[in-house]
C-alpha positions in Angstrom: 0.0 -0.2 0.0 2.5 2.4 1.2 4.8 1.4 -2.2 1.9 2.5 -4.6 1.1 5.7 -3.0 4.8 6.5 -3.0 4.4 5.8 -6.9 1.0 8.2 -7.2 2.7 10.8 -5.5 5.6 9.9 -8.2 3.7 10.0 -10.9 2.3 13.6 -9.7 5.5 14.9 -9.2 6.8 13.4 -12.7 3.4 15.1 -14.1 4.0 18.7 -12.5 7.9 18.8 -13.6 6.8 18.0 -16.8 4.1 21.1 -17.6 7.0 23.4 -15.9 9.6 22.1 -17.6 11.2 25.3 -20.3 9.6 24.2 -23.7 6.2 22.9 -22.4 6.0 25.8 -20.1 6.6 28.1 -22.8 4.3 26.7 -25.3 1.7 26.8 -22.3 1.8 30.2 -21.8 1.8 31.4 -25.6 -1.3 28.7 -26.3 -3.0 30.0 -23.0 -2.8 33.4 -23.8 -3.3 32.6 -27.5 -6.6 31.3 -26.6 -7.5 34.1 -23.7 -7.0 36.5 -27.0 -9.9 35.2 -28.4 -13.3 35.2 -26.3 -13.7 38.6 -24.6 -15.3 36.7 -21.9 -13.1 36.1 -18.3 -15.0 32.4 -17.8 -14.5 31.7 -21.7 -10.8 32.0 -20.6 -10.7 29.5 -17.9 -13.1 27.5 -19.8 -10.7 27.2 -23.0 -7.8 26.9 -20.4 -9.2 24.1 -19.0 -9.9 22.8 -22.5 -5.6 23.0 -22.9 -5.2 21.7 -19.9 -7.3 18.6 -20.4 -6.2 18.1 -23.8 -2.8 17.2 -22.8 -4.1 15.3 -20.0 -5.5 13.3 -22.6 -3.0 13.0 -25.0 0.1 11.8 -22.8 -2.8 9.2 -20.4 -3.7 7.3 -23.5 0.0 7.7 -25.0 1.4 5.7 -21.5 -1.6 3.7 -21.4 -0.8 2.3 -25.0 3.0 2.1 -24.2 2.6 0.8 -20.6 -0.6 -1.8 -22.1 1.2 -3.0 -24.9 4.6 -3.8 -23.1 2.3 -5.3 -20.4 0.5 -7.4 -22.5 3.5 -9.4 -23.5 3.7 -12.5 -20.8 7.8 -12.4 -21.4 7.9 -9.0 -20.6 5.2 -9.0 -17.6 7.6 -11.8 -16.4 10.8 -10.0 -16.8 9.1 -6.9 -15.4 8.6 -8.7 -11.9 11.6 -10.4 -11.6 14.6 -7.8 -13.1 13.0 -4.4 -13.3 14.8 -3.1 -10.2 18.0 -4.1 -12.0 17.0 -2.0 -15.6 15.1 1.1 -12.8 18.9 1.5 -11.2 20.7 2.6 -15.0 17.7 4.3 -16.2 17.5 7.0 -13.1 21.0 7.4 -13.3 20.7 8.4 -16.6 17.4 10.8 -16.4 19.1 11.9 -13.5 22.3 13.0 -15.9 19.4 14.6 -18.1 18.4 16.9 -15.8 21.2 17.9 -14.3 21.7 18.3 -18.1 25.2 16.6 -17.7 24.5 15.4 -21.0 22.2 16.5 -23.4 20.4 14.2 -26.5 19.7 15.3 -29.0 15.9 15.9 -29.9 14.2 16.8 -33.5 12.6 19.7 -33.3 8.6 19.6 -34.1 5.9 22.2 -33.3 2.4 23.2 -34.4 2.3 26.0 -36.6 0.5 29.2 -36.8 -1.8 28.1 -38.9 -2.9 24.9 -37.6 -3.3 26.7 -34.0 -5.7 29.4 -35.8 -7.4 26.7 -37.0 -8.1 24.5 -33.4 -8.3 28.4 -31.8 -11.0 28.9 -34.2 -13.3 25.1 -33.2 -14.5 26.4 -30.0 -13.8 24.0 -27.1 -13.4 21.4 -29.0 -10.3 23.3 -30.1 -9.0 24.0 -27.4 -8.5 20.4 -26.1 -6.9 19.2 -29.1 -4.1 22.3 -29.4 -3.9 21.1 -25.6 -3.5 17.5 -27.8 -1.4 18.8 -30.1 1.4 20.3 -27.9 1.8 17.8 -25.5 3.2 15.6 -28.0 6.3 18.3 -29.1 8.8 16.9 -26.9 12.6 18.6 -25.7 14.8 16.5 -23.8 14.2 17.4 -20.5 9.9 16.2 -21.2 11.1 12.9 -22.7 12.9 12.1 -20.0 10.6 12.6 -17.6 8.1 10.7 -19.7 9.5 7.7 -21.3 12.4 7.2 -18.8 10.7 7.4 -15.9 7.1 8.0 -16.0 7.0 4.7 -18.2 9.1 2.3 -16.0 7.7 3.4 -12.7 4.3 2.5 -14.5 5.7 -0.6 -15.6 7.2 -1.3 -11.9 3.5 -0.6 -10.6 1.9 -2.4 -13.3 -0.6 0.3 -13.6 -1.8 0.5 -17.1 -4.0 3.6 -16.6 -4.4 4.8 -12.5 -0.3 5.9 -12.6 -0.7 7.6 -16.2 -3.9 9.3 -15.1 -2.0 11.1 -11.8 0.9 11.5 -14.1 -1.6 13.6 -16.4 -3.1 15.2 -13.6 -0.5 16.8 -12.7 1.1 18.4 -16.5 -2.3 19.8 -16.6 -2.6 21.4 -13.3 0.2 24.3 -13.7 -1.3 25.1 -16.9 -5.0 25.2 -15.2 -3.3 28.0 -12.6 -1.8 29.8 -15.1 -5.3 30.5 -17.0 -6.6 31.4 -13.9 -3.8 34.0 -13.2 -4.3 35.0 -17.0 -7.3 36.4 -16.4 -7.8 37.3 -13.4 -4.1 39.2 -12.9 -2.9 39.4 -16.7 -0.6 42.0 -14.9 1.3 38.9 -13.0 2.0 36.7 -15.8 5.4 37.6 -16.6 6.2 37.9 -12.9 4.5 33.8 -12.5 6.3 33.3 -15.3 9.2 34.5 -14.0 8.8 32.7 -10.2 7.9 29.2 -12.5 11.4 29.1 -14.5 12.6 29.8 -11.2 10.9 26.7 -9.1 11.4 24.1 -12.7 15.5 24.6 -12.3 15.6 23.5 -8.3 13.0 21.0 -8.7 14.6 19.7 -11.2 18.1 20.1 -9.8 17.0 18.6 -6.7 14.9 15.4 -9.2 18.0 15.1 -10.1 20.2 14.4 -7.3 17.3 12.1 -6.4 17.6 10.2 -9.3 20.7 9.6 -9.0 20.9 8.5 -5.3 17.9 6.0 -6.3 19.8 5.2 -9.6 22.8 4.0 -7.9 21.2 2.2 -4.5 19.2 0.2 -7.1 22.7 -0.9 -9.4 24.2 -1.5 -5.8 21.9 -4.1 -4.4 22.9 -6.0 -7.5 27.1 -5.1 -7.9 27.9 -5.4 -4.3 26.8 -9.2 -4.1 28.7 -10.0 -7.5 31.5 -7.2 -5.9 31.6 -9.8 -2.4 
C-alpha cells in the first residue's frame, strides 16, 4: 500500500515537473495567452484553459496507456518486469538524473504546431482548445522526454498500472496549465512575474529531482553490484 501511494505521488510530481519544464512551460504560456485573446468573457478564457489542459492530460494518458498496456501484455516482458525491473531501473534513473542536471544532453528532433494550425484549432471553440493541448503535449523536448519515457513509463510498468499511474501523471501535467489560465484571467499583469517564478522553481525542482534520481539509481545498482563484488 505504501509503495503504491509513493508511486502515485511520484507520478504526480513527474507530471508537474514535465509541465513546468522550459519547453512545455513556454508553449503552455503562449497557448493559454493566445486562447485567452480569442474570447471576450473571463469565464470563457478559464474554460478554454481547462479544455487545453484536458487535451494535454488526455494525450499523455493515452500514450502512456498504449505503451504500458502493450508492453505488459507480452508474457515474457511481464515476467521480466516482475523479476528484473529493479536491475534495469537503476541505470535508467541514473541516466535520467544526468539529463535533468544537464550533465549530458540528448539531441531531439524539433517539432512544433504551425501558427496556421493554431489559428484553425483556436477557431473551433473548446474542441479546438482540447486538440491544441493534445498536439502540444506531443512536442517533446529532452527534459520532458526523459521524464515521460524514462521515468513515468518505467514507474507505471513497475507498478503494472496501465491507467492509474499514467492518469495521475496526466493530472500533474494539466494542473499548472489551468493555474496559468486562472492567473491570466484574474491578474494578467502578474503573468510575467509568475512565469519568472515558475522558471526559477523548475530549475530547482529539476536539480533536486536529478540528484534524487541518481541517488535512487545508484542504490538499485548497488543492490546487484555489491553481492557480485563480495
